VOZALO-620487 format. One line per 4 residues: number of its first residue (from 1); for each residue x, y, z of N, C-alpha, C. Coordinates in steps of 0.02 Angstrom, whole numbers. Example, Ala and Ser with C-alpha at 12.3 -4.5 7.8 and 13.67 -1.06 7.14 Angstrom:
2
1) 660:-284:390:615:-225:390:660:-165:390 | 642:-112:354:684:-53:357:645:2:394
REM end
This chain:
322
1) 1342:9548:9786:1404:9514:9765:1389:9443:9742 | 1348:9407:9782:1332:9338:9764:1295:9335:9698 | 1249:9385:9688:1212:9387:9625:1259:9398:9566 | 1308:9443:9574:1357:9456:9521:1396:9393:9505
5) 1415:9355:9556:1453:9294:9545:1411:9243:9506 | 1348:9239:9524:1304:9192:9489:1296:9211:9416 | 1290:9277:9405:1284:9301:9336:1347:9285:9297 | 1404:9294:9329:1467:9280:9295:1473:9205:9279
9) 1455:9163:9328:1458:9091:9316:1411:9071:9260 | 1351:9101:9260:1303:9086:9207:1330:9106:9139 | 1362:9163:9136:1391:9187:9073:1447:9142:9050 | 1489:9121:9097:1544:9076:9079:1518:9009:9054
13) 1465:8984:9087:1435:8921:9065:1407:8928:8994 | 1373:8985:8981:1347:8996:8914:1402:8999:8862 | 1458:9031:8879:1514:9034:8833:1542:8965:8820 | 1546:8924:8873:1573:8856:8865:1529:8814:8821
17) 1462:8820:8831:1416:8781:8789:1419:8805:8717 | 1423:8870:8707:1428:8896:8639:1492:8873:8606 | 1546:8871:8645:1610:8847:8618:1605:8775:8597 | 1570:8734:8640:1561:8664:8623:1522:8656:8559
21) 1469:8696:8550:1429:8692:8489:1471:8711:8429 | 1512:8762:8436:1554:8784:8381:1604:8731:8361 | 1632:8697:8412:1681:8645:8398:1650:8589:8356 | 1585:8572:8372:1553:8518:8335:1538:8538:8263
25) 1536:8604:8250:1524:8627:8182:1587:8628:8140 | 1645:8619:8172:1710:8622:8138:1720:8560:8096 | 1712:8568:8030:1717:8511:7985:1788:8482:7981 | 1836:8519:8006:1905:8494:8003:1918:8441:8056
29) 1872:8435:8103:1881:8387:8158:1834:8328:8149 | 1858:8267:8149:1814:8209:8140:1772:8195:8202 | 1718:8160:8192:1676:8136:8247:1694:8063:8260 | 1711:8047:8321:1725:7978:8341:1661:7945:8364
33) 1641:7892:8330:1583:7853:8350:1609:7789:8383 | 1605:7786:8449:1632:7730:8487:1581:7673:8487 | 1602:7616:8459:1560:7557:8456:1588:7506:8506 | 1550:7486:8557:1577:7443:8609:1577:7369:8590
37) 1574:7355:8526:1571:7286:8501:1624:7276:8447 | 1641:7213:8434:1691:7197:8384:1663:7206:8314 | 1707:7215:8264:1683:7220:8195:1642:7159:8175 | 1588:7171:8138:1547:7117:8113:1484:7104:8154
41) 1480:7133:8214:1420:7125:8254:1366:7174:8234 | 1307:7168:8265:1251:7210:8246:1264:7284:8255 | 1296:7304:8311:1310:7375:8323:1359:7402:8272 | 1410:7363:8257:1460:7384:8207:1429:7389:8138
45) 1388:7341:8120:1355:7342:8054:1313:7405:8046 | 1275:7422:8098:1232:7481:8094:1273:7545:8090 | 1326:7548:8130:1369:7608:8129:1398:7620:8060 | 1419:7567:8027:1453:7575:7963:1403:7588:7906
49) 1342:7564:7913:1290:7580:7864:1276:7655:7864 | 1277:7685:7924:1259:7755:7932:1318:7803:7921 | 1378:7781:7937:1435:7828:7944:1449:7870:7882 | 1450:7838:7823:1469:7875:7763:1422:7932:7746
53) 1358:7917:7739:1309:7968:7722:1300:8018:7778 | 1304:7995:7840:1297:8041:7896:1354:8092:7896 | 1414:8068:7882:1471:8114:7879:1462:8167:7825 | 1435:8146:7769:1424:8194:7714:1373:8248:7735
57) 1321:8227:7771:1270:8275:7791:1296:8324:7843 | 1340:8300:7886:1368:8343:7938:1428:8382:7914 | 1456:8362:7856:1517:8394:7832:1577:8376:7873 | 1575:8317:7904:1630:8294:7947:1641:8219:7935
61) 1701:8197:7945:1716:8126:7941:1692:8091:8004 | 1658:8035:7994:1638:7993:8051:1687:7935:8056 | 1723:7931:8110:1771:7877:8122:1738:7826:8168 | 1724:7767:8142:1696:7713:8183:1753:7679:8220
65) 1751:7682:8286:1805:7656:8327:1779:7600:8372 | 1802:7540:8359:1779:7482:8398:1819:7475:8462 | 1783:7471:8518:1813:7460:8584:1775:7404:8619 | 1785:7342:8595:1743:7287:8620:1766:7258:8687
69) 1718:7239:8727:1730:7197:8786:1663:7164:8803 | 1665:7113:8845:1605:7073:8856:1548:7111:8888 | 1562:7166:8922:1509:7203:8956:1498:7272:8926 | 1532:7289:8873:1525:7354:8839:1541:7413:8884
73) 1586:7402:8931:1603:7454:8980:1660:7498:8956 | 1710:7469:8921:1770:7507:8902:1751:7567:8859 | 1709:7555:8808:1689:7610:8764:1648:7662:8801 | 1604:7639:8845:1562:7686:8883:1605:7730:8929
77) 1655:7701:8961:1699:7740:9004:1735:7794:8964 | 1757:7776:8904:1792:7824:8861:1748:7884:8846 | 1685:7870:8827:1640:7924:8809:1620:7965:8870 | 1610:7933:8926:1590:7968:8987:1643:8020:9007
81) 1707:8007:8991:1761:8053:9009:1776:8104:8954 | 1744:8097:8896:1760:8141:8839:1730:8211:8848 | 1756:8258:8808:1731:8325:8810:1659:8327:8781 | 1615:8367:8810:1546:8370:8786:1538:8418:8726
85) 1574:8402:8672:1576:8447:8614:1544:8417:8552 | 1514:8358:8558:1483:8326:8501:1530:8289:8456 | 1594:8285:8475:1644:8253:8433:1659:8181:8455 | 1631:8160:8511:1638:8091:8534:1568:8065:8551
89) 1547:8014:8516:1480:7987:8525:1484:7912:8541 | 1432:7887:8571:1430:7817:8592:1373:7781:8558 | 1388:7725:8526:1337:7682:8497:1311:7636:8552 | 1256:7656:8583:1230:7618:8639:1188:7559:8614
93) 1196:7502:8648:1153:7445:8633:1122:7423:8699 | 1092:7364:8701:1055:7344:8761:1098:7344:8824 | 1162:7329:8818:1205:7328:8877:1207:7395:8911 | 1205:7449:8872:1207:7516:8900:1147:7527:8947
97) 1089:7504:8927:1028:7514:8966:1022:7462:9022 | 1053:7404:9013:1044:7348:9060:1101:7342:9110 | 1160:7368:9095:1217:7359:9140:1204:7381:9212 | 1169:7437:9223:1157:7457:9293:1120:7403:9333
101) 1083:7360:9300:1047:7307:9335:1093:7248:9353 | 1144:7237:9311:1185:7177:9319:1255:7192:9345 | 1277:7254:9335:1345:7273:9354:1340:7338:9395 | 1319:7334:9457:1306:7395:9496:1367:7436:9513
105) 1427:7408:9503:1488:7444:9524:1527:7472:9464 | 1494:7483:9407:1528:7514:9351:1550:7584:9368 | 1602:7609:9334:1634:7671:9354:1598:7734:9330 | 1545:7726:9292:1507:7783:9267:1434:7775:9285
109) 1397:7829:9282:1325:7827:9293:1290:7836:9226 | 1250:7787:9206:1219:7787:9140:1176:7849:9128 | 1144:7873:9180:1101:7931:9173:1140:7996:9183 | 1180:8000:9234:1214:8062:9252:1270:8080:9204
113) 1306:8030:9177:1367:8043:9138:1356:8044:9063 | 1294:8033:9041:1278:8033:8969:1216:8074:8956 | 1208:8093:8894:1146:8126:8873:1128:8100:8803 | 1063:8093:8790:1040:8058:8731:1041:8102:8668
117) 1053:8070:8611:1046:8102:8546:984:8075:8511 | 979:8009:8504:920:7978:8474:923:7903:8484 | 864:7871:8483:863:7798:8474:866:7786:8400 | 915:7747:8379:924:7733:8308:874:7683:8282
121) 872:7624:8314:834:7570:8285:821:7516:8336 | 775:7473:8319:762:7413:8358:760:7352:8311 | 770:7294:8340:766:7232:8301:753:7175:8348 | 713:7127:8327:704:7067:8368:768:7026:8369
125) 773:6982:8417:828:6934:8419:808:6872:8381 | 857:6838:8354:843:6776:8319:879:6718:8354 | 843:6666:8367:870:6607:8400:897:6560:8346 | 964:6551:8348:997:6509:8298:1036:6454:8333
129) 1043:6398:8299:1079:6341:8327:1129:6314:8276 | 1180:6281:8302:1226:6246:8258:1188:6189:8224 | 1196:6181:8158:1156:6130:8123:1170:6059:8145 | 1224:6047:8182:1236:5979:8208:1190:5962:8266
133) 1160:6014:8296:1113:6002:8351:1049:5972:8321 | 1026:5915:8346:970:5880:8314:902:5909:8332 | 893:5974:8319:829:6006:8332:813:6053:8275 | 749:6058:8259:727:6103:8205:672:6150:8226
137) 648:6143:8287:595:6187:8313:611:6204:8386 | 577:6255:8412:585:6274:8482:564:6217:8528 | 509:6184:8511:485:6129:8553:537:6072:8555 | 570:6058:8498:621:6006:8497:682:6028:8537
141) 699:6093:8535:755:6118:8575:741:6110:8649 | 680:6127:8670:662:6121:8741:666:6048:8763 | 639:6004:8722:640:5933:8740:712:5907:8744 | 755:5928:8697:824:5905:8697:861:5932:8758
145) 850:5997:8773:883:6027:8831:863:5994:8896 | 799:5976:8903:776:5943:8964:804:5872:8969 | 813:5840:8912:842:5773:8912:917:5773:8924 | 948:5833:8914:1021:5840:8922:1036:5901:8965
149) 1014:5901:9029:1021:5961:9071:1095:5980:9081 | 1108:6045:9072:1176:6071:9083:1225:6058:9027 | 1202:6026:8973:1249:6009:8919:1247:6058:8861 | 1198:6102:8860:1194:6151:8805:1218:6218:8830
153) 1257:6253:8788:1282:6319:8803:1254:6369:8753 | 1230:6426:8778:1208:6478:8732:1255:6538:8736 | 1272:6565:8678:1317:6621:8673:1278:6686:8672 | 1311:6739:8695:1282:6807:8689:1338:6856:8676
157) 1319:6917:8658:1368:6970:8646:1393:7003:8709 | 1381:6974:8767:1408:7001:8829:1359:6999:8886 | 1385:7004:8947:1344:7005:9007:1299:7066:9005 | 1235:7056:9017:1188:7111:9016:1162:7128:8946
161) 1185:7093:8895:1161:7106:8828:1091:7077:8819 | 1058:7096:8765:991:7069:8752:993:6994:8743 | 1047:6968:8711:1053:6896:8703:1060:6859:8769 | 1096:6889:8816:1104:6861:8883:1035:6856:8916
165) 999:6912:8917:935:6913:8951:886:6865:8917 | 886:6864:8850:840:6819:8814:853:6746:8832 | 917:6728:8838:934:6659:8855:912:6640:8925 | 923:6686:8972:901:6673:9041:825:6668:9045
169) 792:6713:9010:719:6713:9010:691:6650:8976 | 725:6627:8923:705:6565:8889:709:6507:8940 | 765:6504:8976:773:6452:9026:716:6453:9077 | 700:6513:9100:647:6520:9151:579:6498:9124
173) 563:6521:9063:497:6506:9035:491:6433:9014 | 546:6404:8989:544:6335:8963:562:6283:9015 | 590:6304:9072:612:6256:9122:674:6218:9102 | 717:6250:9062:779:6218:9039:839:6243:9080
177) 896:6212:9069:957:6230:9106:1015:6235:9057 | 1014:6288:9017:1067:6299:8969:1115:6353:8996 | 1179:6343:8986:1231:6386:9017:1248:6445:8973 | 1252:6503:9003:1270:6565:8968:1346:6570:8959
181) 1367:6585:8897:1438:6597:8882:1444:6666:8849 | 1468:6717:8887:1471:6785:8858:1534:6795:8816 | 1527:6835:8764:1583:6854:8721:1587:6931:8719 | 1639:6956:8686:1648:7029:8683:1596:7063:8638
185) 1567:7025:8593:1513:7052:8551:1479:6993:8517 | 1429:7009:8476:1392:6956:8442:1435:6920:8390 | 1483:6956:8361:1524:6926:8307:1565:6866:8332 | 1607:6873:8385:1643:6814:8409:1597:6761:8438
189) 1539:6781:8464:1491:6732:8487:1467:6689:8428 | 1454:6722:8372:1433:6687:8312:1488:6641:8286 | 1550:6663:8290:1606:6622:8269:1610:6558:8312 | 1599:6566:8377:1600:6508:8421:1543:6460:8405
193) 1486:6487:8386:1429:6445:8366:1445:6407:8302 | 1476:6441:8254:1495:6408:8191:1544:6351:8204 | 1588:6360:8254:1637:6309:8271:1610:6257:8319 | 1546:6261:8337:1513:6214:8382:1543:6215:8452
197) 1575:6271:8470:1599:6279:8539:1541:6295:8586 | 1490:6326:8558:1426:6334:8592:1373:6308:8544 | 1315:6292:8569:1265:6259:8527:1210:6306:8501 | 1200:6363:8534:1148:6408:8512:1163:6479:8532
201) 1127:6526:8502:1139:6597:8515:1074:6636:8503 | 1063:6685:8544:1010:6734:8533:1045:6796:8508 | 1044:6806:8442:1086:6858:8412:1046:6905:8368 | 1084:6947:8333:1054:6995:8289:1043:6967:8219
205) 988:6987:8188:972:6963:8121:1024:6986:8071 | 1051:7046:8079:1098:7074:8030:1160:7030:8022 | 1186:7005:8079:1247:6964:8075:1232:6891:8061 | 1172:6867:8080:1156:6796:8073:1128:6779:8004
209) 1096:6826:7971:1059:6810:7911:1102:6777:7856 | 1162:6801:7841:1201:6767:7789:1216:6694:7806 | 1228:6679:7870:1242:6611:7891:1180:6567:7889 | 1122:6598:7901:1059:6561:7895:1047:6542:7822
213) 1058:6590:7778:1044:6579:7707:1089:6526:7676 | 1152:6521:7699:1196:6470:7669:1200:6406:7711 | 1157:6402:7763:1151:6339:7800:1202:6327:7854 | 1243:6377:7869:1294:6367:7921:1264:6369:7991
217) 1205:6401:7999:1167:6398:8062:1095:6386:8044 | 1056:6364:8092:985:6351:8081:945:6399:8125 | 898:6434:8096:855:6480:8133:793:6445:8158 | 778:6454:8223:719:6422:8252:662:6471:8263
221) 678:6533:8284:624:6580:8300:653:6650:8310 | 609:6700:8310:629:6768:8326:588:6792:8386 | 618:6836:8426:581:6867:8481:533:6919:8452 | 497:6953:8496:450:7003:8472:381:6976:8460
225) 337:7020:8438:266:7003:8431:246:6984:8360 | 288:7002:8312:273:6986:8242:336:6959:8208 | 327:6923:8154:385:6901:8116:423:6960:8087 | 487:6951:8077:527:7006:8052:530:7002:7975
229) 523:7059:7940:523:7059:7867:588:7032:7837 | 643:7037:7874:707:7012:7848:710:6936:7848 | 671:6904:7891:669:6830:7894:596:6808:7900 | 556:6818:7848:484:6806:7854:464:6734:7865
233) 508:6687:7849:491:6617:7858:506:6591:7928 | 537:6634:7970:554:6612:8038:499:6634:8085 | 469:6587:8122:413:6604:8167:436:6643:8228 | 389:6676:8261:405:6706:8325:411:6650:8377
237) 442:6665:8433:448:6615:8486:378:6594:8510 | 333:6643:8514:265:6626:8535:232:6579:8484 | 239:6594:8420:212:6550:8368:242:6480:8374 | 305:6478:8395:340:6413:8401:322:6376:8465
241) 280:6406:8508:255:6369:8565:278:6392:8633 | 315:6448:8638:340:6471:8703:325:6545:8711 | 291:6563:8765:275:6634:8778:326:6664:8826 | 330:6731:8824:372:6766:8872:429:6806:8842
245) 440:6800:8776:493:6838:8744:466:6889:8694 | 402:6907:8703:370:6952:8655:399:7023:8657 | 425:7044:8714:449:7113:8720:526:7117:8721 | 559:7065:8700:632:7066:8698:656:7088:8629
249) 689:7145:8627:717:7173:8565:788:7196:8577 | 826:7198:8525:890:7234:8526:875:7307:8512 | 906:7351:8550:895:7423:8543:962:7458:8534 | 965:7503:8485:1026:7542:8473:1010:7616:8477
253) 1054:7653:8509:1046:7725:8514:1112:7760:8506 | 1110:7826:8506:1170:7867:8507:1167:7910:8570 | 1220:7908:8609:1226:7950:8668:1291:7990:8664 | 1290:8047:8698:1348:8091:8701:1367:8101:8775
257) 1426:8128:8788:1443:8143:8858:1393:8193:8888 | 1383:8188:8953:1339:8235:8988:1360:8307:8973 | 1311:8351:8970:1321:8422:8958:1336:8440:8886 | 1331:8391:8841:1336:8408:8770:1275:8451:8753
261) 1284:8511:8724:1228:8557:8712:1172:8525:8672 | 1111:8543:8691:1052:8517:8656:1053:8536:8582 | 1077:8595:8565:1080:8616:8495:1125:8569:8455 | 1180:8548:8484:1225:8501:8451:1191:8434:8442
265) 1157:8411:8494:1124:8345:8490:1067:8346:8440 | 1031:8401:8437:977:8406:8387:1004:8405:8316 | 1060:8440:8306:1091:8440:8239:1112:8369:8219 | 1142:8333:8266:1163:8264:8253:1102:8220:8238
269) 1050:8228:8280:990:8187:8271:959:8200:8203 | 953:8262:8183:922:8278:8119:960:8248:8061 | 1026:8249:8065:1067:8219:8012:1060:8143:8011 | 1055:8113:8070:1046:8041:8075:979:8020:8043
273) 926:8056:8060:859:8040:8033:859:8048:7957 | 891:8101:7932:895:8111:7859:934:8055:7826 | 986:8032:7859:1026:7977:7832:985:7912:7829 | 948:7897:7883:908:7836:7884:851:7838:7835
277) 831:7898:7814:777:7905:7765:800:7897:7693 | 865:7897:7681:890:7887:7613:870:7818:7589 | 844:7812:7528:819:7746:7504:870:7690:7510 | 932:7703:7492:982:7649:7494:997:7628:7566
281) 1002:7677:7611:1015:7662:7681:955:7627:7712 | 895:7653:7698:834:7622:7725:826:7550:7702 | 841:7537:7639:835:7469:7613:886:7423:7647 | 947:7449:7655:999:7409:7687:981:7393:7759
285) 953:7442:7794:933:7431:7863:879:7378:7867 | 830:7382:7822:776:7331:7822:804:7262:7808 | 850:7258:7760:880:7193:7743:917:7163:7802 | 945:7207:7844:983:7184:7902:940:7173:7963
289) 874:7186:7957:829:7172:8012:818:7229:8060 | 839:7291:8042:830:7348:8086:765:7384:8071 | 731:7408:8123:674:7452:8115:695:7521:8139 | 702:7570:8094:725:7637:8114:677:7671:8162
293) 704:7712:8208:664:7749:8256:676:7824:8246 | 734:7849:8268:752:7918:8255:712:7969:8295 | 699:7956:8359:662:8004:8399:707:8062:8422 | 679:8110:8458:716:8170:8477:762:8156:8536
297) 811:8200:8548:854:8192:8608:814:8190:8672 | 764:8233:8677:723:8234:8738:685:8169:8747 | 657:8144:8692:619:8081:8696:664:8023:8714 | 723:8020:8684:766:7963:8700:797:7969:8769
301) 805:8030:8794:829:8037:8863:778:8008:8911 | 714:8024:8900:662:7994:8943:659:7919:8934 | 668:7897:8872:667:7825:8857:725:7790:8892 | 784:7821:8891:842:7792:8924:829:7784:8999
305) 801:7836:9030:787:7832:9101:736:7777:9116 | 686:7770:9072:635:7719:9081:665:7649:9074 | 707:7640:9022:737:7574:9010:784:7554:9067 | 824:7601:9091:870:7585:9146:830:7564:9208
309) 777:7601:9224:735:7583:9281:701:7515:9271 | 679:7502:9209:647:7438:9194:694:7380:9206 | 755:7384:9179:801:7328:9185:826:7319:9257 | 832:7374:9294:850:7367:9365:796:7326:9401
313) 734:7342:9386:678:7305:9417:678:7232:9395 | 688:7220:9329:689:7152:9303:747:7113:9334 | 806:7145:9339:864:7111:9369:851:7089:9440 | 814:7129:9478:798:7111:9547:751:7052:9549
317) 702:7053:9503:651:7000:9505:676:6934:9476 | 718:6938:9423:742:6878:9391:806:6852:9424 | 841:6896:9460:904:6878:9494:956:6853:9445 | 968:6892:9392:1018:6873:9343:1088:6875:9372
321) 1128:6828:9352:1198:6826:9375:1244:6825:9315 | 1306:6845:9326:1355:6845:9271:1368:6774:9247
REM end
């Protein structure tokens, strides 16, 4: 009897998964891509670069839906509760991987309640300052910050974001005391920088580059181990005289609710990779400072687990606070 029940449950589960896969194939139903950042930020820019061509390849409309907040939790909660049918996806950024380290009481479990589709791209962070700040190099910034302890504020796209961590790590490595000011995403953080409400930001190249080119902000350095092709004249932080930010990157991925069938996730991943390979899309991504990745669902699931464990360990050692 117990064996029969198990067989029945297994059959019902298979039917449910097949139904989910079929629903994702239904071109009459749009796919919601939940972006936990405000319009104009790096996550939103990437989502909109991909959405049109991706929708054509899938035969479905991709609706980019912004659900911004300072910790990127609102959008994640929405996706964690969604049906695992491939019709609701999450544009994950660094906060998704880092939140468990900084916000241990979030209402979802990053590993248990989600499943990976692919890592989309990576990009270094760029350190930019308001041009009224009398510094033109990293060394000058460090000297100014030490001469004016507690008077400089750095903006980020939210608590637990890559910009937040980069700023704290910069303080630790340089011995400075600059105050973190979190925003709902990189876009309002950049607006605050333009208005001189904050003096510097560790942000995304995609959103900062137009302001750098027209002189509204000044670029001092990029994180990572090599200069970025989108801003070849901007040195790395190490080249500028400070070590310790070589492995700091912005990371973007696509995640689905837990139990979304692997066949559905593979179909989505294949369409995403094909979209990123289109010459026009690839060129636009390079111009915005993104390095495409496009690994498999299985690879990014392992990557997600590794990143979450890494940031939990870093959070304990660095003792980051909100």
